[in-house]
C-alpha positions as CSV (number, residue, x, y, z in Angstrom):
1,M,29.0,24.4,-14.6
2,N,25.9,22.3,-14.7
3,A,24.0,21.8,-11.4
4,P,24.0,18.1,-10.3
5,V,21.1,16.0,-11.4
6,T,18.8,15.4,-8.5
7,E,17.3,11.9,-8.3
8,P,13.5,11.7,-7.8
9,L,12.2,10.7,-4.4
10,V,10.0,8.3,-6.1
11,K,11.0,6.7,-9.4
12,T,8.2,5.8,-11.8
13,A,8.2,3.1,-14.5
14,M,5.4,1.4,-16.6
15,A,5.6,-2.3,-17.4
16,G,2.6,-2.9,-19.6
17,A,-0.4,-2.0,-17.6
18,V,1.4,-2.0,-14.3
19,L,3.0,1.1,-12.7
20,R,5.9,0.6,-10.6
21,L,6.5,3.3,-8.0
22,T,9.9,3.0,-6.3
23,L,10.8,4.8,-3.2
24,N,14.1,6.4,-3.8
25,R,15.8,7.4,-0.3
26,A,17.8,4.4,0.1
27,G,20.5,6.3,2.0
28,A,17.8,7.3,4.5
29,R,16.3,3.9,4.6
30,N,13.5,5.3,2.7
31,A,12.3,7.2,5.6
32,L,8.8,8.8,5.0
33,S,9.9,12.5,4.9
34,V,7.5,15.1,3.9
35,G,9.1,15.3,0.6
36,L,8.9,11.5,0.1
37,M,5.3,11.2,1.2
38,G,4.6,14.2,-1.2
39,A,6.1,12.6,-4.1
40,L,4.3,9.3,-3.5
41,Q,1.0,11.1,-3.1
42,E,1.5,13.0,-6.3
43,A,2.3,9.7,-8.1
44,L,-0.7,7.8,-6.8
45,D,-3.0,10.7,-7.6
46,A,-1.6,10.7,-11.2
47,A,-2.0,6.9,-11.5
48,A,-5.7,7.2,-10.4
49,A,-6.5,9.3,-13.3
50,D,-4.3,7.4,-15.9
51,K,-6.4,4.8,-17.9
52,A,-3.2,3.1,-19.0
53,V,-2.6,2.0,-15.4
54,R,-4.4,-1.0,-14.2
55,A,-2.3,-1.9,-11.1
56,V,0.3,-0.3,-9.1
57,V,3.4,-1.7,-7.3
58,I,5.2,0.1,-4.6
59,A,8.7,-1.0,-4.2
60,A,11.8,0.5,-2.7
61,E,15.7,1.0,-3.5
62,G,18.3,-0.2,-1.0
63,P,18.3,-2.7,2.0
64,A,15.1,-1.2,3.6
65,F,11.5,-0.9,2.2
66,S,11.0,1.9,4.7
67,S,12.1,2.6,8.2
68,G,9.0,4.8,9.0
69,H,8.9,8.6,9.6
70,D,12.1,10.5,9.3
71,L,13.0,11.0,13.0
72,K,15.9,13.4,12.0
73,E,13.4,15.6,10.2
74,M,11.0,15.6,13.1
75,T,13.6,16.2,15.8
76,A,14.9,19.2,14.0
77,R,11.4,20.9,14.3
78,R,11.6,20.7,18.1
79,A,13.4,24.1,17.9
80,D,10.2,25.7,16.6
81,A,8.5,28.1,18.9
82,D,5.8,25.5,19.5
83,K,8.3,22.8,20.0
84,G,7.2,21.2,16.7
85,K,3.5,20.7,17.5
86,A,2.2,22.3,14.3
87,F,4.7,20.3,12.2
88,F,3.8,17.1,13.8
89,A,0.2,17.6,13.4
90,A,0.6,18.3,9.7
91,L,3.0,15.4,9.1
92,F,0.7,12.9,10.6
93,A,-2.3,14.4,8.8
94,Q,-0.2,14.0,5.6
95,C,0.7,10.4,6.3
96,S,-3.0,9.6,7.1
97,K,-4.1,11.1,3.8
98,L,-1.4,9.1,2.0
99,M,-2.4,5.7,3.6
100,Q,-6.1,6.4,2.9
101,T,-5.2,7.3,-0.7
102,V,-3.7,3.8,-1.1
103,V,-6.7,2.2,0.4
104,R,-9.2,4.2,-1.7
105,H,-7.3,4.1,-4.8
106,P,-9.3,2.8,-7.8
107,K,-6.4,0.6,-8.9
108,P,-5.1,-2.5,-6.9
109,V,-2.0,-1.5,-5.1
110,I,0.6,-4.1,-4.2
111,A,3.6,-3.7,-1.9
112,E,6.9,-5.3,-2.8
113,I,9.1,-5.5,0.3
114,Q,12.8,-6.4,-0.1
115,G,14.0,-5.4,3.4
116,I,12.7,-4.1,6.8
117,A,9.3,-2.3,6.9
118,T,9.1,-0.6,10.3
119,A,6.6,1.8,12.0
120,A,5.0,4.0,9.1
121,G,6.8,1.6,6.6
122,C,5.0,-1.2,8.0
123,Q,1.8,0.8,7.9
124,L,2.2,1.4,4.3
125,V,2.6,-2.3,3.7
126,A,-0.6,-3.0,5.8
127,S,-2.4,-0.1,3.8
128,C,-1.6,-1.8,0.4
129,D,-4.3,-4.3,-0.9
130,L,-1.7,-7.0,-1.4
131,A,2.0,-7.5,-0.3
132,V,4.8,-9.7,-1.5
133,A,7.9,-9.9,0.6
134,S,11.4,-11.2,0.2
135,S,12.1,-14.0,2.5
136,A,14.7,-11.7,4.0
137,A,12.1,-9.1,4.8
138,R,11.2,-8.2,8.3
139,F,8.5,-6.2,9.9
140,A,7.9,-4.1,13.2
141,T,6.1,-1.4,14.8
142,P,8.9,-0.4,17.2
143,G,7.7,3.1,18.3
144,V,7.3,1.7,21.9
145,N,11.0,1.4,22.1
146,I,11.7,5.1,21.6
147,G,8.7,6.4,23.6
148,L,6.4,7.0,20.6
149,F,3.7,4.6,20.3
150,C,2.9,3.4,16.7
151,S,-0.7,4.8,17.0
152,T,-1.2,5.7,13.4
153,P,0.4,2.4,12.0
154,M,-1.9,0.8,14.6
155,V,-4.9,1.8,12.4
156,A,-3.6,-0.1,9.3
157,L,-2.2,-2.9,11.2
158,S,-5.3,-3.6,13.2
159,R,-7.4,-3.8,10.0
160,N,-5.1,-6.5,8.6
161,V,-4.2,-8.9,11.4
162,S,-6.0,-10.2,14.5
163,R,-6.1,-8.0,17.7
164,K,-3.8,-10.3,19.6
165,H,-1.1,-10.2,16.8
166,A,-1.5,-6.5,16.4
167,M,-1.1,-5.9,20.0
168,E,1.9,-8.2,20.3
169,M,3.7,-6.1,17.6
170,L,2.7,-2.8,19.1
171,L,3.4,-3.6,22.7
172,T,6.8,-5.5,22.1
173,G,8.2,-3.5,19.2
174,E,10.0,-6.7,18.1
175,M,10.8,-7.6,14.5
176,I,8.9,-10.5,13.0
177,S,10.1,-12.6,10.0
178,A,8.4,-12.7,6.6
179,E,7.1,-16.2,7.4
180,D,5.4,-14.9,10.5
181,A,4.1,-11.9,8.6
182,R,2.5,-14.2,6.1
183,R,1.1,-16.5,8.9
184,I,-0.6,-13.5,10.7
185,G,-2.0,-12.0,7.5
186,L,0.2,-8.9,7.0
187,I,1.6,-10.2,3.8
188,N,0.2,-12.5,1.0
189,R,3.3,-14.2,-0.4
190,I,7.0,-14.7,0.2
191,A,9.6,-14.9,-2.7
192,A,13.3,-15.7,-2.8
193,P,15.3,-12.4,-2.9
194,E,16.2,-12.8,-6.4
195,A,12.7,-13.7,-7.6
196,L,10.9,-10.9,-5.6
197,T,10.4,-8.4,-8.4
198,S,9.4,-11.0,-11.0
199,D,7.0,-12.8,-8.7
200,T,5.5,-9.4,-7.7
201,M,5.1,-8.4,-11.3
202,K,3.5,-11.8,-12.3
203,L,0.8,-11.0,-9.6
204,A,0.3,-7.6,-10.8
205,E,0.2,-8.4,-14.4
206,L,-2.5,-11.2,-13.6
207,I,-4.5,-8.7,-11.9
208,A,-4.1,-6.0,-14.6
209,T,-5.8,-8.4,-17.1
210,K,-9.1,-8.4,-15.1
211,P,-11.8,-5.9,-16.0
212,H,-10.8,-2.6,-14.6
213,G,-14.3,-1.3,-13.8
214,T,-15.1,-4.4,-11.9
215,L,-11.9,-4.2,-10.0
216,K,-12.7,-0.7,-9.0
217,I,-16.2,-1.5,-7.8
218,G,-15.0,-4.4,-5.9
219,K,-12.2,-2.8,-4.1
220,E,-14.2,0.1,-2.9
221,A,-17.1,-2.3,-1.8
222,F,-14.5,-4.5,0.1
223,Y,-13.3,-1.7,2.2
224,R,-16.6,-0.1,2.9
225,Q,-18.4,-3.3,4.0
226,V,-15.8,-4.4,6.4
227,E,-16.5,-1.4,8.6
228,M,-20.3,-2.3,8.7
229,P,-22.5,-4.5,10.7
230,L,-23.4,-7.8,9.1
231,S,-26.9,-6.9,7.8
232,E,-25.8,-3.5,6.8
233,A,-22.8,-5.0,4.8
234,Y,-25.1,-7.6,3.1
235,D,-27.6,-4.8,2.0
236,Y,-24.8,-2.8,0.6
237,A,-23.2,-5.5,-1.1
238,S,-26.4,-6.5,-2.6
239,E,-26.9,-3.0,-4.0
240,V,-23.4,-2.9,-5.4
241,M,-23.9,-6.4,-7.1
242,T,-27.1,-5.3,-8.6
243,M,-25.4,-2.2,-10.2
244,N,-22.5,-4.4,-11.2
245,M,-24.9,-6.6,-13.0
246,L,-26.0,-3.7,-15.1
247,A,-22.6,-2.7,-16.1
248,A,-21.1,-3.6,-19.5
249,E,-18.3,-5.6,-18.2
250,A,-20.7,-8.0,-16.4
251,E,-23.0,-8.3,-19.3
252,E,-19.9,-9.2,-21.6
253,G,-18.3,-11.5,-19.0
254,I,-21.4,-13.6,-18.2
255,G,-22.3,-13.6,-21.8
256,A,-18.9,-14.9,-22.8
257,F,-19.1,-17.7,-20.1
258,V,-22.5,-18.8,-21.3
259,E,-21.4,-18.8,-24.8
260,K,-18.1,-20.6,-24.0
261,R,-15.8,-17.9,-25.4
262,E,-13.2,-15.5,-24.3
263,P,-14.6,-12.1,-23.0
264,K,-13.8,-9.0,-24.9
265,W,-13.7,-6.4,-22.1
266,P,-15.0,-3.0,-23.0
267,E,-12.4,-0.1,-22.7
């Protein structure tokens, strides 16, 4: 008798130059278990090295984008001799590494949110470079409601929205609508539920047409400079632009503009 086929925790699919990574624990509301985070980490690492991938979309199966950490998995480890301390520390370190991988990824990463994104699920949205949400999507950092403040989601959230908006979400734990998420800067665009994937892919495909070396330079520079004092940021950005000007993509792009022709980007 054949063993049952196990569905992957993260489904991968290429659409042109866009890689779609789909969280596939719909029955568990795509809770970020050790296994799911490991599968997503592996897929992102592979995408970083794949020259065919120019942009990445992170989507999800089922009614929830992600409900956050897997509380059942966490609770089960309270039976450990140390009451789960070592497991919890490793789990949060794994999650922190994953979120930083998204931020430091050489390709633009876009979140496609069809349902709720709460706690670490909201953190994943905030960690992505861009986010497109269904009008039915909702967002929250509800840890305060169960005695576990969303401290690691706070890191990503506070780097996307103003302090007052971040603190309101963290202190109340209340859900906010897609419209409010766009208003405060957590997401970029809202789509009708039936158009979510097509709208997200149009954005990803547009970005994928841009010179990939330039995008890599720009993304890295963006996240580095926002952590710097103003004068240091300008010094750093000036160095980046100087090196960028010497790159083949800039030479071709500027030459094409001056000569009024379409650029032919080097591979």
